[in-house]
N, C-alpha and C positions, 0 to 999 in steps of 0.2 A: 042524729045520724052518725056523728063521731063523738065518742065519749072517752076521755082519758082521765084515769083516776090514780093519783098518787104515784105517778111513773117516775122512776129514777134510773139512771144509767151511769156507771163509772167505768172508765177504760183503765186497763193495766192494774187491776186491783192487786194490792199487796206488793207492788214494786215501787221503786223510786219515781217512776213515771206515772203513778196513779193520778187520774184526772177525773173528777166528777163532771159529767157533761149535762146531765139532767137531774134536777133536785125536786122531787115531790111535785111533779107537774099535774095540775088539774085543768082540764079544758073541755068545753063542750061546743060542738058545732051543730046547729039545727038545720033541717032541710032547707037548701037554698042559700045558706050563709056563704059569704065570700069574705074570708078573713085574711088580712095582710099581716105579715110577720116581719118585724124589724129588730135590730139589735147589733151590738158591737161584735167584732170578730171574736169567735170562741164563745158566743152567748148560748149556743146549743140549738140554734135554728135548724141546721141540717141534721143534727142528731135526732131531733124531734121528728123530722120527716122520715128519716131512716127507721126510726122505731115504729112509726105508723105503717110504713111499707114492709117491715119485716126484715130489712137489711141487718139491723141490730136487734137482738133479743134484749129486753129490758131486765134489769136486776130485780125490780119490784114494781108493783102496781098492775093495773089492768087497762086494756084497750078494747073498745067495742065499736063495731061499725054496723049500723042498721040493726041494732039490738043483739048482734052476735058477738060473743067474746072471741077475739082473735089473738089474744096476747101471745100464745105459744104457736100460732100458725106459722109455717115457713113462708118466705117471701112468695114462692110460687103459688101457694094456696090463697094468698091475698090478691093475686093478680086480677081475678074476675071482679073484685070489689073496688080496686084502686086504679086510677089512671095517673101517670106521672110524666112531667116534662122537666128535663134537666137543663142546667146552665149551658152546657156544651151542645150546640146544634148537631154535632156528630154523634152524640150519645144515644139518641132516641130512635135512630133508623139504621138500616144496613145499607152501606153505599154500593155494594155489589149486586144488590137486588133491585128490581124495578119498583116503581111507585106502587103498582097494583099488588106486587108480592109483599111489600111492606105493609100495605093496608090489609091484605089477607091475614098476615100474621097477627096484626092488632085486632082484627075482627074476631079471631078465634082465641083471643086472650082467655086463659083459664080453661080452655078446652083442648082437644086434640089439635096439634099444630100442622097436620098434613095440608100442604098447599094444593094438591091435585083436586081435592074435593071443593076447596074454597073458591078456586078461580073458575067461575061460570058466568054466563051472560047476565044473570039476575044480579049477581054481586058486582059485576063491572058497572052495571047501570047505577047501583047504589053508590059505588065508589065515585063515579062521575058526578052524581048529584051532590054528594057530600063535599067533594073537592071544589065544586063551583061556589060554595059559600066563601072560600078563601079569596076568590076573585084574583087568582094568580095564573089562570089558564092551565093549571095542572091537570084538570079533568081531560084535557086533550093530549096529555103526555103520559098516559098510564104505563106505557112500555119503556119509558126512559129510565135509565139507571139513576138511583137517588144520589149517587156520588157526583153526578153532573149538575146538581142543583146548587144554588147559592146558599149561604148560611141562613139567610132569612127564609128562603123557600123551605129548607129542611126543617127549620124550627116551626114554621107554619104547618108542615106535614106532621111533625111530631105532636103538635097541639091537637090536630085533628085525630090522629091515631089514638091519642090518650083519651079522647072524649066521645068519639062517635058511637061507642057501645054504651054510653050513658053510665059511667062508673058511679058507685055510691059516693066516692070521695075522689076529688081531683087535687093532686099535689103539684104545685108549680115551684120549682127550686131555682129561684133567680133566673128564670127562663128568658129574660131579655138582657141580662148583664153582658153577654159576650157579643152582642150585636151593635152595629153602629146606630146612631140616634134615629135615622130614618127607618131602618128595619125594626129597631126596638119599638118605635111608635106603631108600626104596622102590626107587630105581634101583640102589643098591648091592646090595640083596637080589636083585633080578632079574639083575644081572650075575653074582653068585655062582652063582645057579641055572642060568642058561643056559650059562655057561662050564663048569661042572662037568658038566651034563647032556650037552653036546655035545663035551666034552673039547677045547675050543678053545684053541689056543696063543695066549696073550694078553700084550700089553704095555700097561700102564696107567700113565699119568702121573697123579699126585695131589699136591695141595698139602697134604693132610691126613696128617701123619706117623703118627698113630694108625691111620688107615685103611690106610696103606702097610704097617704091621706086621701088621695083622689079616688082610688079604686076600692070597691067592695063596701060592705056595710059594717064591718068591724075591724079593729086593729089591736094587735097585741105587741108589746115590746118585751124582748127577752134580754137577760143579762146574767152571766155566770150560771147558766143552767136553770134559771128561774124566770117565770113570767112576772115582770115588775110593774106592768101597766096594761090595762085593758080599756079600750074606748068603744062605745057603741056608735051607731050611725050619727046620732045627733051630736054627741060629744066630738066626734071626728070632724064633722062639718064645720065646727067652730074653731078648730085648731089650725095653726100655721106650723111650719117646720120649726121656727124659733120657739113656739109654745111647746112643741113636742120635746125639744132638747131641754128646755127649762124644766119641764115636768120630770124628765129623767134625772136631771141634776139635783132637783129638790128632793126626789125620792131616795136617791143613792148617795147624795152628799159628795159627789165627785163629778169631774168634767167628762162630758161625752166626747170621746176621742176614738175615731176609727178612720183610717185613711181610705178604706173602701167605700164608706158611706157617701152617697151623693145627696146633697142637701136640696137641690131643686134644679 
């Protein structure tokens, strides 16, 4: 479903600020895979997601989604294939638009963005049915401005918007990191529910190592632009956070240090 071959990306090439962000990355996600991604600050996690989404064009290598090579496609061209939820709950929605208007925009991802055609009774019924899955009563608030929602409600809406058109790939970029523990737990639960229900092929960055071990069927660890560790479902089930840190330190011969990482 997602194939990344020998992908590299360096920022500020030829300057004193030159920084390799991705170094010859090879990664394959199969249909229904849910892969968690962890790593120290500057490991290349977000750059990898941005390369997949088309925010950054890679310097070398190839990216395929559902058998199509998209390496040189612009970000807008990939929108119909990719759903994405960002760390900031404010990033995935428009606060001045209503819930139904935001949903209409997401529904027409990769197509004409006209709202007039999108907002009809059939779509409103679909939106209400989709929102009911969240169990937040948002299905009864279609005409409310999104800016009036809480951070957790907006992130739940962003998650729904990114997934209800069944994207080929779902990218979750630390999408629970900015929430308080209660709301983070809610979004984590909704993520598991929606991904499992729709069998969405998912790549999720997390700063929480315990979460990385508990969610999904695969785990990769990145460091300095490389994938340094990959675990399948059986291997992951046997690991603790201490085991994960020890594995990194054994592989790299250095201490795992990152103030942003939550151990459990």
